[in-house]
C-alpha positions as CSV (number, residue, x, y, z in Angstrom):
1,X,0.0,0.0,0.0
2,X,1.3,3.5,-0.9
3,X,-1.2,5.3,1.2
4,X,0.3,7.0,4.3
5,X,-1.5,6.4,7.6
6,X,-4.2,9.0,8.2
7,X,-3.9,10.6,4.8
8,X,-7.1,11.4,2.8
9,X,-7.4,10.0,-0.7
10,X,-7.7,13.4,-2.4
11,X,-4.8,14.8,-0.5
12,X,-2.7,11.8,-1.3
13,X,-3.6,11.9,-5.0
14,X,-2.6,15.6,-5.1
15,X,0.7,14.9,-3.3
16,X,1.6,12.1,-5.6
17,X,0.7,14.1,-8.7
18,X,2.8,17.0,-7.5
19,X,5.8,14.6,-7.0
20,X,5.4,13.3,-10.6
21,X,5.1,16.9,-12.0
22,X,8.3,17.9,-10.1
23,X,10.2,15.2,-11.9
24,X,9.0,16.5,-15.3
25,X,10.1,20.0,-14.4
26,X,13.7,18.8,-14.0
27,X,13.7,16.2,-16.8
28,X,13.5,16.1,-20.6
29,X,11.7,12.8,-21.3
30,X,10.2,10.3,-18.8
31,X,8.5,7.0,-19.0
32,X,6.3,5.4,-16.4
33,X,9.2,3.1,-15.5
34,X,11.5,6.1,-15.1
35,X,9.1,7.6,-12.7
36,X,8.6,4.4,-10.8
37,X,12.4,4.0,-10.3
38,X,12.5,7.4,-8.6
39,X,9.2,7.5,-6.8
40,X,7.7,4.7,-4.7
41,X,4.4,4.4,-6.5
42,X,2.7,1.6,-8.2
43,X,2.6,1.4,-12.0
44,X,-1.2,1.7,-12.2
45,X,-1.1,4.8,-10.0
46,X,1.6,6.4,-12.2
47,X,-0.4,5.7,-15.3
48,X,-3.5,7.4,-13.8
49,X,-1.4,10.4,-12.9
50,X,0.1,10.6,-16.4
51,X,-3.3,10.4,-18.0
52,X,-4.6,13.2,-15.8
53,X,-1.6,15.4,-16.5
54,X,-1.9,14.8,-20.2
55,X,-5.6,15.6,-20.3
56,X,-4.9,18.9,-18.6
57,X,-2.0,19.6,-21.1
58,X,0.7,19.7,-18.3
59,X,2.6,17.0,-20.2
60,X,2.7,15.8,-23.8
61,X,2.9,12.3,-25.2
62,X,6.1,12.0,-27.3
63,X,5.5,8.5,-28.6
64,X,7.4,5.3,-27.9
65,X,11.1,5.2,-26.9
66,X,13.6,2.4,-27.4
67,X,13.2,-0.9,-25.8
68,X,15.7,-2.1,-23.2
69,X,18.6,-4.4,-23.9
70,X,16.5,-7.3,-22.8
71,X,13.9,-6.4,-25.4
72,X,10.2,-6.1,-24.5
73,X,7.6,-3.4,-25.1
74,X,8.8,0.0,-26.0
75,X,8.0,2.5,-23.3
76,X,5.7,5.5,-23.9
77,X,7.6,8.8,-23.3
78,X,6.3,12.0,-22.0
79,X,7.6,15.5,-21.5
80,X,6.6,18.7,-19.7
81,X,4.5,21.0,-21.9
82,X,6.7,24.0,-21.4
83,X,4.7,26.0,-23.9
84,X,1.6,25.9,-21.8
85,X,2.3,29.4,-20.6
86,X,5.1,32.0,-20.8
87,X,6.7,34.5,-18.4
88,X,8.4,37.9,-18.9
89,X,11.1,39.2,-16.7
90,X,13.2,42.4,-16.6
91,X,16.5,43.4,-15.1
92,X,17.0,47.1,-14.8
93,X,20.7,47.7,-15.1
94,X,22.2,51.1,-14.3
95,X,22.5,51.8,-18.0
96,X,20.2,49.3,-19.7
97,X,16.7,47.8,-19.5
98,X,17.0,44.1,-20.4
99,X,14.0,41.8,-20.8
100,X,13.2,38.2,-21.8
101,X,10.3,36.0,-22.4
102,X,10.6,32.3,-21.4
103,X,8.7,29.1,-21.3
104,X,7.8,27.2,-18.2
105,X,11.3,25.8,-18.0
106,X,12.8,29.3,-17.9
107,X,14.2,28.8,-21.4
108,X,14.7,32.2,-23.1
109,X,12.7,32.5,-26.3
110,X,13.3,36.2,-27.1
111,X,15.2,39.2,-25.6
112,X,14.8,43.0,-25.7
113,X,17.3,45.7,-24.7
114,X,17.0,49.4,-24.4
115,X,19.6,52.0,-23.2
116,X,18.7,54.1,-20.2
117,X,20.6,56.3,-17.8
118,X,20.2,57.6,-14.2
119,X,18.1,60.6,-15.2
120,X,15.1,58.5,-16.5
121,X,11.8,59.3,-14.7
122,X,9.6,56.6,-13.2
123,X,6.9,57.4,-15.7
124,X,9.2,56.9,-18.7
125,X,10.5,53.7,-17.1
126,X,7.0,52.3,-16.9
127,X,6.3,53.3,-20.5
128,X,9.5,51.6,-21.6
129,X,8.7,48.4,-19.7
130,X,5.2,48.2,-21.2
131,X,6.6,48.7,-24.7
132,X,9.2,46.0,-24.1
133,X,6.5,43.6,-22.8
134,X,4.5,44.0,-26.0
135,X,7.6,43.4,-28.2
136,X,8.5,40.3,-26.2
137,X,5.0,38.8,-26.4
138,X,4.4,39.6,-30.1
139,X,4.2,36.4,-32.1
140,X,4.4,34.2,-29.0
141,X,1.4,34.9,-26.8
142,X,-1.2,37.5,-25.8
143,X,-0.6,39.6,-22.7
144,X,-3.5,38.2,-20.7
145,X,-2.2,34.6,-21.2
146,X,1.1,35.3,-19.6
147,X,2.0,33.5,-16.4
148,X,3.2,36.9,-15.1
149,X,5.8,39.7,-15.3
150,X,8.7,40.1,-13.0
151,X,10.7,43.3,-12.6
152,X,14.2,43.2,-11.0
153,X,14.4,46.8,-9.6
154,X,17.2,48.8,-8.1
155,X,17.3,49.8,-4.4
156,X,15.1,49.1,-1.4
157,X,11.9,47.5,-2.6
158,X,8.8,46.3,-0.8
159,X,8.2,43.1,-2.8
160,X,4.7,42.6,-1.3
161,X,3.4,46.0,-2.5
162,X,5.5,46.0,-5.6
163,X,7.1,49.4,-4.8
164,X,10.6,50.7,-4.9
165,X,11.0,53.5,-2.3
166,X,14.8,54.2,-2.5
167,X,16.9,53.8,-5.6
168,X,20.3,55.6,-5.3
169,X,21.1,55.2,-9.0
170,X,17.7,56.4,-10.2
171,X,16.9,59.6,-8.2
172,X,14.0,60.6,-10.5
173,X,12.0,57.5,-9.5
174,X,11.1,59.2,-6.3
175,X,10.2,57.4,-3.1
176,X,7.0,55.6,-4.3
177,X,7.9,53.8,-7.5
178,X,4.8,51.6,-7.8
179,X,5.9,49.2,-10.5
180,X,3.0,46.8,-10.1
181,X,0.2,49.3,-10.4
182,X,2.0,51.3,-13.1
183,X,2.8,48.4,-15.3
184,X,-0.7,46.8,-15.0
185,X,-2.3,50.2,-15.8
186,X,0.0,50.7,-18.8
187,X,-0.8,47.2,-20.2
188,X,-4.4,47.3,-19.1
189,X,-4.1,43.9,-17.5
190,X,-4.4,42.3,-14.0
191,X,-1.9,39.5,-14.5
192,X,0.6,38.8,-11.7
193,X,3.4,41.4,-11.5
194,X,6.3,40.5,-9.2
195,X,8.7,43.3,-8.2
196,X,11.8,42.9,-6.1
197,X,15.4,44.1,-5.8
198,X,17.0,42.2,-8.7
199,X,19.5,40.5,-6.3
200,X,16.7,38.4,-4.8
201,X,16.1,36.9,-8.3
202,X,19.8,36.5,-8.8
203,X,20.3,34.4,-5.8
204,X,17.4,32.2,-7.0
205,X,19.2,31.9,-10.4
206,X,22.4,30.6,-8.7
207,X,20.3,28.3,-6.5
208,X,18.5,26.6,-9.4
209,X,21.5,26.2,-11.7
210,X,24.7,24.2,-11.3
211,X,26.3,23.2,-8.0
212,X,24.1,25.3,-5.7
213,X,20.9,23.3,-6.0
214,X,21.1,21.8,-2.5
215,X,22.5,25.0,-0.8
216,X,20.4,26.3,2.1
217,X,22.9,29.1,3.0
218,X,24.1,31.2,0.1
219,X,25.3,34.7,-0.5
220,X,25.3,36.3,-4.0
221,X,27.2,39.6,-4.6
222,X,26.4,42.0,-7.4
223,X,29.3,44.4,-7.9
224,X,30.7,46.8,-10.4
225,X,28.6,50.0,-10.6
226,X,26.6,49.4,-7.4
227,X,27.0,46.7,-4.8
228,X,24.3,44.6,-3.2
229,X,24.0,41.1,-1.7
230,X,21.3,38.4,-1.9
231,X,21.3,36.5,1.3
232,X,19.8,33.1,1.8
233,X,19.9,31.7,5.3
234,X,18.4,28.3,6.3
235,X,16.6,28.3,2.9
236,X,15.0,31.7,3.4
237,X,15.8,34.8,1.4
238,X,16.5,37.7,3.8
239,X,14.8,41.0,3.2
240,X,14.6,42.7,6.6
241,X,11.8,44.7,8.3
242,X,12.7,47.8,6.1
243,X,13.6,45.7,3.0
244,X,17.2,46.7,3.4
245,X,18.8,43.3,4.1
246,X,21.6,42.9,1.6
247,X,22.2,46.6,1.0
248,X,25.8,45.9,1.9
249,X,27.1,48.5,-0.5
250,X,26.3,51.1,2.1
251,X,28.1,49.5,5.0
252,X,30.9,51.8,6.1
253,X,34.2,50.0,5.7
254,X,36.6,53.0,5.4
255,X,35.3,56.0,7.5
256,X,36.0,59.3,5.7
257,X,36.8,57.5,2.5
258,X,35.4,57.8,-1.1
259,X,32.1,59.6,-1.6
260,X,29.3,57.2,-2.3
261,X,26.2,57.7,-4.5
262,X,24.1,57.5,-1.3
263,X,25.9,60.5,0.1
264,X,28.0,58.6,2.7
265,X,31.8,58.4,2.8
266,X,33.8,55.1,2.7
267,X,30.9,52.8,1.8
268,X,31.7,49.3,0.7
269,X,30.3,50.2,-2.8
270,X,32.4,53.3,-3.1
271,X,35.6,51.5,-2.3
272,X,35.1,48.7,-4.9
273,X,33.4,50.5,-7.7
274,X,35.0,49.9,-11.1
275,X,35.3,53.6,-11.7
276,X,37.6,54.0,-8.6
277,X,40.0,51.3,-9.9
278,X,40.0,52.8,-13.4
279,X,40.8,56.3,-12.0
280,X,43.7,54.8,-10.0
281,X,45.0,53.2,-13.2
282,X,44.7,56.5,-15.1
283,X,46.6,58.4,-12.4
284,X,49.4,55.9,-12.6
285,X,49.7,56.1,-16.4
286,X,52.4,58.8,-16.4
287,X,54.8,56.7,-14.4
288,X,53.7,53.3,-15.8
289,X,53.4,53.8,-19.6
290,X,54.8,50.4,-20.2
291,X,52.1,48.6,-18.3
292,X,50.1,46.0,-20.2
293,X,46.9,47.9,-19.0
294,X,47.6,50.5,-21.7
295,X,48.9,48.3,-24.4
296,X,45.7,48.4,-26.5
297,X,44.0,51.5,-25.1
298,X,44.5,55.1,-23.9
299,X,43.7,56.2,-20.4
300,X,40.5,57.8,-21.7
301,X,39.4,54.6,-23.3
302,X,40.4,52.3,-20.4
303,X,37.9,49.5,-19.5
304,X,38.0,47.6,-16.2
305,X,38.5,44.4,-18.3
306,X,41.9,45.8,-19.4
307,X,43.0,45.8,-15.8
308,X,41.6,42.3,-15.2
309,X,43.4,40.9,-18.2
310,X,46.7,42.5,-17.3
311,X,46.6,41.3,-13.7
312,X,46.0,37.7,-14.8
313,X,49.0,38.1,-17.1
314,X,51.3,39.2,-14.3
315,X,51.4,43.0,-15.0
316,X,52.8,44.6,-11.8
317,X,50.6,47.7,-11.9
318,X,47.4,45.7,-12.6
319,X,48.2,43.3,-9.8
320,X,48.7,46.1,-7.4
321,X,45.4,47.6,-8.4
322,X,43.6,44.3,-8.1
323,X,45.2,43.6,-4.7
324,X,43.8,47.0,-3.5
325,X,40.4,46.0,-4.8
326,X,40.6,42.6,-3.2
327,X,41.5,44.2,0.1
328,X,38.3,46.2,0.4
329,X,36.3,43.3,-0.9
330,X,38.0,41.2,1.8
331,X,36.9,43.5,4.6
332,X,33.2,43.4,3.4
333,X,33.1,39.7,2.7
334,X,34.8,38.8,6.0
335,X,32.0,40.6,7.8
336,X,29.4,38.7,5.7
337,X,31.2,35.4,6.2
338,X,31.2,35.8,10.0
339,X,27.7,37.2,10.1
340,X,26.0,34.4,8.1
341,X,28.5,31.6,7.7
342,X,27.3,30.7,4.2
343,X,28.2,27.6,2.3
344,X,29.2,29.7,-0.7
345,X,29.7,33.3,-1.7
346,X,29.2,34.0,-5.5
347,X,30.3,37.2,-7.1
348,X,28.2,38.4,-10.1
349,X,28.3,41.5,-12.2
350,X,31.5,43.1,-13.7
351,X,33.8,41.4,-11.2
352,X,32.6,37.9,-12.2
353,X,35.1,38.5,-15.1
354,X,38.0,39.4,-12.8
355,X,39.7,36.0,-13.0
356,X,42.0,33.9,-10.8
357,X,44.4,36.6,-9.6
358,X,41.6,38.6,-8.0
359,X,40.0,35.5,-6.5
360,X,43.2,34.2,-5.0
361,X,44.1,37.6,-3.6
362,X,40.6,37.9,-2.1
363,X,40.7,34.6,-0.3
364,X,44.3,35.2,0.9
365,X,43.4,38.6,2.4
366,X,40.2,37.3,4.1
367,X,42.3,34.7,5.9
368,X,44.8,37.4,6.8
369,X,42.1,39.6,8.2
370,X,40.3,36.9,10.3
371,X,42.0,34.3,12.4
372,X,38.6,32.5,12.6
373,X,38.7,31.9,8.8
374,X,42.4,31.2,8.5
375,X,42.0,27.5,8.2
376,X,38.6,27.3,6.6
377,X,37.9,26.2,3.1
378,X,36.3,29.3,1.6
379,X,33.9,28.6,-1.3
380,X,34.0,32.0,-3.0
381,X,33.4,31.9,-6.7
382,X,32.9,34.0,-9.8
383,X,29.4,33.5,-11.4
384,X,29.0,32.0,-14.8
385,X,25.5,33.3,-15.4
386,X,26.3,36.6,-17.2
387,X,23.6,38.9,-18.3
388,X,20.8,36.5,-17.5
389,X,21.7,36.3,-13.8
390,X,18.4,37.9,-12.7
391,X,15.8,36.9,-15.3
392,X,16.4,33.1,-14.9
393,X,15.4,33.2,-11.2
394,X,12.6,35.7,-11.8
395,X,10.9,33.5,-14.5
396,X,11.5,30.4,-12.4
397,X,9.6,32.0,-9.6
398,X,6.7,33.0,-11.8
399,X,6.6,29.4,-13.2
400,X,6.5,27.9,-9.7
401,X,3.7,30.2,-8.7
402,X,1.8,29.3,-11.9
403,X,2.2,25.6,-11.3
404,X,1.0,26.0,-7.7
405,X,-2.1,28.1,-8.6
406,X,-3.1,26.3,-11.7
407,X,-2.4,22.8,-10.4
408,X,-4.3,23.5,-7.1
409,X,-7.4,24.5,-9.0
410,X,-7.3,21.2,-11.0
411,X,-6.7,18.6,-8.3
């Protein structure tokens, strides 16, 4: 008997169906035998579940597969109907609005991009978001059939209300940037609209891809122009009572130091911004003209990637600059490591391209700063997700909510 003691038939059927659906969400093709080998259910029970899921278009029959080496009947194969619905997600970068539309497996079908700058008003941001939504949906689905829309915003955001109330890089948004209401009004729809600081989606992206799938304690750092952290502790994403959890860019790590966009001095963000490192390199140009940093560029055309490349190739000036950068990172990350004791810290954004010299220097300086971490194996890594680091997690979250709501109404 598969029935658990005290469980009701309807509840048990729903639980079993949910377990089977979860397998399809993480697999390409499955047969009844594949499912039985991974879930302790009888073959007749599995076939009933498959019939039900197929009737409701959650899964599709792909025909018969190959028979086993021992021969026998060819198994019927099924896959998730990932085109049952679609999601749209946006990442608002400091200089670009980037959007995607995905299927229910968070596979990107189309992208849009539009240049923006820090002077954009909130009204113009909404108009641009709505226009990008229409462009993404065109030829794929109509707006009201979407699973939902997710917006990865900048700054302190009340995810429950869908409002960003403090965005240091977008001063013209004001203190009540109501993305949910604004976007629904602009699109004349009442579909779900999720709004959160983009880092909360970024930590989900790292969690659902690659080696972090089983992580319950994880920190993701977005760094380059701004600086923010996504913090997952005991499987819960931290937000804080004022939605400021993770705003580590404005921790003071060098009192009286560089001026920050928030108005403070010596903030973590100000000490590790890419502009600061480039300015240091430019000032050193006169005395270091032979540096590899300037081999293919002028001081005016210098990009942070030029410094990364030169440091990884052993250039003395570049290594000195990256050591300085790693020092300030080490102070901030040491505090995070000791505050949350995560399994992993993953660096996204511009510095995900910094390379091995930066990473080795960072780990070494963390151990030098803290005796408690001196003998620990520090899992600090550079992200591989690139530009899609926010939208993957955002569309995954929309799909999960879609499965939950739609499936609940059918079982």
